[in-house]
N, C-alpha and C positions, 0 to 999 in steps of 0.2 A: 597415386590410388591407392586404395584401402585395399591391407589383405583379406584373405577370404574369412580370415579370423574376425578382424576388424567390422567387416563388412556381416558376418554371423551375430555379434554383438547388438547390432545397430538395428538389424531387421527382426530380431528379439525384442527390441525395444519399442519399435513399430508396432508388432501383432500384439503385445500386451495394451499399449494405449487404445487398441480398439475396441476394448471391452466387451470383446464378444461371448457373456454369460450365457449359456443355456440353464436355465433352472424348471426346464422340463413342460413348461406350461405352454411353450411357443409365442409367448406375449412380448419376449426383450424385442431388443432391438438386430438380434441374428447375427450369421455370418458373412453378409453381404458386405462389407463394407473390405474387412479382412481378406475375404476372397477376392474383392478388386485389386485391392493392394498387390495380393501376390500375382495375380494374371498380368498386373503390370511388370512386376519384375520379371518373370520371365518372357513376356513379348519383348522386352529390351534387349534381352539377348537374342532373339531372333526364332524363338517359338511360337508356337499357336495353339495358346491356350483355350480350350473349352471353360464357360463358364456356366454350370447348370445349376439352375434353383428348381428343388424339389416342391416346395410351398414358398411363401412370401417369406425372404430373407434368408430363409436355409437355404444355402449357396456353397459349392463346392467346384473346385478346380481342377481340372484332370489335363496333361500334358504330355508329349511323349519325346524323348530324345533319343533322335536315331543314332545308333551305335556303329561303329565299324563293321560288324559282321550281322546284316539283319534276318540271316536263315537262322541265327538261332536264337533258343526261346528268351522272352524279355523279363526284366528282373524289376517288380514294382516296390516303390515307396513311399508309403502313406503315412498320413499326417491330419490328425482334427484339428479344425482352426477356432472350434469352441470351445469356454472352461467353466469353471463351475462358479456358483458366486463368490464373494468374500466380502465382509464386512469392515468397511475402514478403519473404524476404532478400535478393530483389536490386533491390527497391524501395527509393525513399527515404521515402515512407511506406505503413504498410500499404495496398493496394492494392482493400480491402475495407472499410474504415473513414471513404470519403471523405471525405478532409481540406481544408480550403480554407487554402490555403497559396499564397506569393507571387503572390496575384491569380487561383489558379487551384481549381477542382476537381479531385484524384486520385484516379483509382481504376479500376481494371478499368472498361472499358465507357464512359469517361465520352466517348470520341469515337466508340467503336464498339457500337451507336449508342444509348445511354442517354439522350446530350444530346437527339439531337431526341425521341426519345420525350416528355422532360420538356418541352421548348419545345411542341411538340404540344400534351399537358395543360394545360399553362399555358394556352396561346392559347383552346383549347376551353371550358376552363373559365371564363374572364374572359368569353369572348365568351356563352356561357349564362346565366352569370350577371346580366349587362345585357339581354339580349334582345338581341344582334345576331347575327341570322342570317347564315350564309355564302349569296352568292348563288344555290348549288345544292347539293345533299343533298352530304354530305363522309361516305365511309363511313372507318372508324379501326380498322385491324389492327395489333393488338401481338402480335407472333407467337413461336413457339417455334424451337428449331431452325436458324435460319440457318446459325450456323455450322460445323454438321456437313453443309450442303446442303439442309435447310430441309425435308427427307420428312415430318418430325414435326408441320410449322406450315406454309408456307404451301402446298408441295405438297399435304398432306392437307386445306387448306381448300379448295383450289382442285376438286379431286377428290371431295370430300365435302359441302363445301355453297359450291356457287358460287352459289346464290342470295341469298348476305349480299350479294353484290356487284353487284347486277340494277345495268344501268345505269350502271356506271362504264367509262367510255373512256379515261381519262387517270389515270397516279399519279403520287405522287413518294414519293423514301427517300432513303435514307444516302448516302454518298460524293460529295456533290457540293454545289454552293454557296459552298465554303469559297475563301477569298481567298488568291490570289499577287502579293505587291507586286513592282510595277514602279518606282514611285518614289512619294515623300510627296503626289502628285496623283494616281496611277493605281493600280489593283488589278483585277486580271482575276479574275472568279468563276466557276470551273471548274463547269459545269451538265453532268452525265453523261448523255451519249443513245446511249453504246452502251458494250458491256461482250465481253469476251472468252466463251468457251464454256467448259465444264468437261469435263474426261475425267482422270479419277482411276481408275488403272490397278494391278490386281495380276498383275504378272508372276510367270510360274512355267517354271522349269529342272528338266527329270527326267536322271536319271543310273542309274549301277550305285552302288550301296550296296556300301560294304565296309571292311577295315579300313585305318585312318589311315595305318599302316605299310608298305604296300604302293603299288604302282607302279598310278597309275589315271587312264585315257585317256578316262573316261568322268564327269569329275566335274560333278554340276550345280551344286557353289558356282561351281565354273570358269566354268562356260557363263557361267551368270547375270552374275557380275561385269564378264564381256568384255562382255554386253546392256547393261548398267546402264551401264558406262564409255561405252559408246557414243554411248549416247542422252545422257548429262550432258554428254558433250563435245561436242555436235552444235550446229551454230551454224545454227538456221534462218534461210532468206533473209527479206530487209526487205521487208514490204508495207503500203504507206503507203493505208490508206481512206481516204473520204471523211469522216470526221469525226477523224480522225488530220492529216490534209491541213489539214483547216480549223483545227483549235487549232493546228498549226505556222503556219500564215499567221497568225494571231493573234498567237502568240508572235514572230513575227517584224516585225511591224508595231511591237509595242508595246517589245521590247527593243532593236530597231535589229540582232538579227541575222540576218546573210544565210543563207538555206536553201542546203545544199549538198547536192545530192542524191546524189551519190556518199560522202556522209559525213553520214546524217542521225541515226546514232545522236552523231557530236559536237554535233551543235545541239541535241540535247537533253540533252547533259553541261552546258552551260554554264545550265541553269535551277537548279541546284545541288541541293537534297535532295528536289524535287518530281520528279527526274526518276528517282527509284525506281519509282513510282507510271507516270510516261509511255513511260518507255522500253522496257518490258516491252508495250506496244502498237504497237511496231514490226513484231514481229514474232511468230509462234507460239512456245511454248516445252512444255518437259517437263522437270522437275527430279525425278530421284530425290530421295527421302524417307526409306524404310524399307528394311530388309534382316531377311531370317529363316530361318533353315537351322541343320539340325543340333540335336542334343541330347547328345552327348558328345565328348571331343576327340581321339578315337580313331578316331571312327567317321564315314566318306564317308556324307554323308549322298544319300537317292536323290532327294531333291525339295527346291530352294531356290527363296526367292519373294524378292519386291521391290517396292515401292510407290513409285509416280510420278505427280506432278500435272503433268497435260497440259490445258495452255489454248490454246484458238486464236481465229483472229480472225474477224468476220463473213464468213462467206464463202467462208473457207479450211477450212473442217473435214475435208474430203475431202483434200484436199490434205497437211493434218499428220497424219492415219490412215496414207495412205501412206508420207509419211515415217518415220514410226514403225515400222510395219512392216518396212521395209526395213531400218531401224536394227536392228532385233529379230533378223531372219531368222528361218529356218524353224524352230529347234530352241526358241523359246520362245512358251511360249501366254498368249497377253493379254486379260484381261477385264476391263470395268470395272465397280469397284465402286459409282461415281457417273457419271453423265454427263448435260451439260445444255445447251442453247442458248446460241448467241452473239445479243446485240441489236443491233440500231441501229435510230434515229430521226431523223427532219428534227430541225433546229433551227430550228425556226421552228412558227409559229402563236399563238394567242392565248394559251395556258398560259405559251409560252415569252415572251412580252411579257408577262405579268404577273410571271414571276420577275425579268424587268431591271427591270423599273418598279419594283417592291418594292426590288429592291437598291440601285437609285439615289437613290430616294427618301431611303432611310438613309443610304446612303454614296456625294455626288457625285461620289468617283472611282470608282465602280463602272463597270466594263464586263463582261459576262456573255460566257462563250467555250461551246461547246460541247468534251468531251474525253471517249475511252474510259477503261475502266475495266478494269484489268487482271486484277481479281478477278471476282469474280459475288456478286449479291445474289438477295433474294428476288424482284425484280424478275420474273427468270427464269420463275418460276411464274404469277405473275398476267398477264404477256402475253400466256399463252394463252389468258386470256378475253377477248382484244383489247385491252387496254388498251397506248395508249404508254406508256413509264414511263421517269421520268427519276431521275436523283440529286441533290436540291436539300435540303440539310440547311445552311441558310445559316450561314455564321460569319466575321464579320471577325477576322483572324488576325495578331498582331504578325509584322512582318517578319521576325524572327529565331528564332519557333518551327518546329521540324521537325516540322509537320504530320501529314508522311506516314511518320514514324518512330512514332507515336504509335497507329495501328492494330496490335494485336496485341504490342506493344513495352515495356519495361520504363519505368516512369512515365509512365504512360498521364495525360493531364490535358488541363483545356479553359476556357482563360480564362473568370472571371467574366463580362468584360463582353463575351466574345463571344457567351453565352450570352442575354444582354442585347439585343444587337443580333439575334441570330438570332428570339429571341421577336415582337419589332418588327417583321420582314421577313417571320414568317410571315402576323402578324396582316395586313398589309397584301398580302401576296400572295392569302390567303383572298377580302378585299373586290373584291381585281380577275381572279380566276379563274372 
């Protein structure tokens, strides 16, 4: 029989091949096939998974693993089954073929976050086959739609099926627990304890429609472009939150980097590729992403629209909104197409100790450190049920791998050895949690 580590690789390859792409339109084939596969894997080892569909093919799976002490609070492990689109001609290997090459599993979703789903399934299946119950109940949720904000996945479950998460007070999921190499004897494992809030906006400018050959001092396109340029060029002020400060203190100690309070960005740039993730946690952000206006070359439209991806740090929602409104001015209408909270929890407690201990047992050079995620995850939804949420999908990575570039990037891949490591760590973690 295959080891849990081997099974994690095979499950990951299967999940990649379902091509559960979420482009935000709802027109794709959705997560149904992947969800049915996951439900089958859970049923094979005696669980009774619930397959729940919030809309056509927008499918999630929830199951509860009974623990030794059912009077204790439960732990939630959640992961999303959808992936972002990929253009095959840009990739070294077909993004949905799940090739194993150069010691890695290649494919869309390999790190975001089908790898965690695969490791979780492999660990749970092995424990149930061998009769090893976790110390407390563990609820498993494999959900739809995270890549488009979670409306048809985690948010729908929290709003419509909260009883499935009865007793869950803590949760783990993606974008945490991966290693940042300092030297041969020390690796920092970044545990996500905070994440920025999301504010996706649609901007609208109105003006006077007319013929393109005539002078027009009330041009909606001009108004919109000026406002978008102000937003895109604006440098939001730096705010060092408690989690960011804790992370930078750890970085300073590990790398021997002196923190310059007048040049925090300079400190972060010394981290190499991981600076892409960490750098955006020093300030609020707003990035224009889409423009829409007009229908004919010689017609000045009466309206023009833009989409902006806004993110705000924990505790700075109101300041971010005030700055945005000042940048846009009175002539631009702002509406939210998706808005969600920022999160922050303490890096302390028995669950954190269990994470750190499991990492240390598999990697003597491990040091767990807290960090803030610049993006967002389904933790935003599950936190509304009163859970402390962490990013903990453990991977021991080669120092040269540009891991942050894997998320939504070309040639996304995860090392086979890292999957084996993560599977062993999760198993130890469950014993200690």
